[in-house]
C-alpha positions as CSV (number, residue, x, y, z in Angstrom):
1,X,12.5,-2.6,-1.7
2,X,11.9,-2.6,2.0
3,X,9.1,-4.4,3.8
4,X,7.4,-1.1,4.5
5,X,7.6,-0.1,0.8
6,X,6.1,-3.4,-0.1
7,X,3.3,-2.9,2.4
8,X,2.6,0.5,1.0
9,X,2.5,-1.0,-2.5
10,X,0.0,-3.6,-1.3
11,X,-2.1,-1.0,0.4
12,X,-2.2,1.0,-2.8
13,X,-3.1,-2.0,-4.9
14,X,-5.9,-3.0,-2.5
15,X,-7.1,0.6,-2.7
16,X,-7.1,0.5,-6.5
17,X,-8.7,-3.0,-6.6
18,X,-11.6,-1.7,-4.5
19,X,-12.5,0.7,-7.2
20,X,-12.2,-1.9,-10.0
21,X,-14.5,-4.6,-8.7
22,X,-15.2,-5.8,-12.2
23,X,-11.5,-6.7,-12.7
24,X,-9.7,-9.7,-11.2
25,X,-7.5,-8.3,-8.4
26,X,-4.5,-10.2,-9.8
27,X,-5.0,-8.4,-13.1
28,X,-4.9,-5.1,-11.2
29,X,-1.6,-6.2,-9.8
30,X,-0.2,-6.9,-13.2
31,X,-1.5,-3.7,-14.8
32,X,-0.4,-1.4,-11.9
33,X,3.0,-2.8,-11.4
34,X,4.1,-3.3,-15.0
35,X,6.5,-0.5,-14.7
36,X,7.1,-0.4,-10.9
37,X,10.1,-1.7,-9.0
38,X,7.7,-3.5,-6.7
39,X,6.9,-6.0,-9.4
40,X,10.1,-7.7,-8.3
41,X,9.2,-7.8,-4.6
42,X,8.1,-11.3,-3.8
43,X,6.8,-10.1,-0.4
44,X,4.5,-7.5,-2.1
45,X,3.3,-10.0,-4.6
46,X,2.7,-12.7,-2.1
47,X,0.9,-10.4,0.4
48,X,-1.3,-8.9,-2.2
49,X,-2.2,-12.3,-3.6
50,X,-3.0,-13.6,-0.2
51,X,-5.2,-10.6,0.5
52,X,-6.9,-10.6,-2.9
53,X,-7.7,-14.4,-2.7
54,X,-9.1,-14.1,0.9
55,X,-10.8,-10.7,0.7
56,X,-14.3,-12.0,1.6
57,X,-13.0,-13.6,4.8
58,X,-10.8,-10.6,5.6
59,X,-13.8,-8.3,5.2
60,X,-15.9,-10.5,7.4
61,X,-13.3,-10.4,10.2
62,X,-13.0,-6.6,9.9
63,X,-16.7,-6.1,9.9
64,X,-17.1,-8.3,13.0
65,X,-14.3,-6.4,14.8
66,X,-15.1,-2.8,13.9
67,X,-17.9,-2.2,16.4
68,X,-20.6,0.2,15.1
69,X,-18.7,0.6,11.7
70,X,-19.7,-1.0,8.5
71,X,-17.1,-1.4,5.7
72,X,-19.2,0.8,3.5
73,X,-18.8,3.7,6.0
74,X,-15.0,3.4,6.2
75,X,-12.8,5.5,3.9
76,X,-11.3,3.5,1.1
77,X,-7.8,4.2,2.6
78,X,-8.8,2.9,6.0
79,X,-10.3,-0.2,4.4
80,X,-7.3,-0.9,2.3
81,X,-4.9,-0.6,5.2
82,X,-7.0,-2.9,7.4
83,X,-7.3,-5.4,4.6
84,X,-3.5,-5.4,4.1
85,X,-2.8,-5.7,7.8
86,X,-5.4,-8.5,8.5
87,X,-4.2,-10.4,5.5
88,X,-0.6,-10.2,6.7
89,X,-1.5,-11.1,10.3
90,X,-3.6,-14.1,9.3
91,X,-1.7,-15.6,6.3
92,X,2.0,-14.9,7.0
93,X,4.5,-15.6,9.7
94,X,5.1,-11.9,10.4
95,X,4.6,-11.1,14.1
96,X,1.1,-9.6,14.7
97,X,2.5,-6.6,16.6
98,X,4.7,-5.8,13.6
99,X,1.7,-6.0,11.3
100,X,-0.3,-3.7,13.6
101,X,2.6,-1.2,14.0
102,X,3.2,-1.0,10.2
103,X,-0.5,-0.5,9.5
104,X,-0.7,2.3,12.1
105,X,2.4,4.0,10.7
106,X,1.2,3.8,7.1
107,X,-2.2,5.2,8.2
108,X,-0.4,8.2,9.8
109,X,0.9,9.1,6.4
110,X,-2.0,8.2,4.1
111,X,-5.1,8.4,6.2
112,X,-6.8,11.1,8.1
113,X,-7.5,12.3,11.7
114,X,-8.4,9.5,14.0
115,X,-7.8,6.7,11.5
116,X,-4.5,5.5,13.1
117,X,-6.3,5.0,16.5
118,X,-9.2,3.3,14.9
119,X,-7.0,1.0,12.9
120,X,-4.9,0.2,16.0
121,X,-8.0,-0.7,17.9
122,X,-9.6,-2.9,15.2
123,X,-6.3,-4.7,14.5
124,X,-5.6,-5.4,18.2
125,X,-9.1,-6.7,18.7
126,X,-8.7,-9.0,15.7
127,X,-5.3,-10.2,16.9
128,X,-6.7,-11.1,20.3
129,X,-9.8,-12.8,18.8
130,X,-7.5,-14.9,16.6
131,X,-5.2,-15.8,19.4
132,X,-2.3,-14.0,17.9
133,X,-1.7,-11.8,21.0
134,X,-2.7,-12.3,24.6
135,X,-5.3,-10.0,26.3
136,X,-2.7,-8.1,28.3
137,X,-0.5,-7.3,25.4
């Protein structure tokens, strides 16, 4: 499984977990991937776990960076992609530009209209605020 396929898997799981708030996200992982190839992807499992365990902090960072947008107003797809990308950017060694690029590319396939531009803007703002990229980049 490629890194992109793993990210898509994580995005899908975060999307699903958002609808099953009464279930532990790690249980969502086990249920959803019981028959999928991704179950064997350590990158997918690690990234999903990092995102699930830090969802409150990730949501706070997204909320502070998405000017004039509340999480509740974002589509579930946009929210899941942002959560996945912010988790990857903050809690892994993957270069932030790669995280941003992958999130934008995934949003072009799974999200609608202006979402890729919105996601790019929010993620770049977060990366700058966290010192992951310089202002001119």
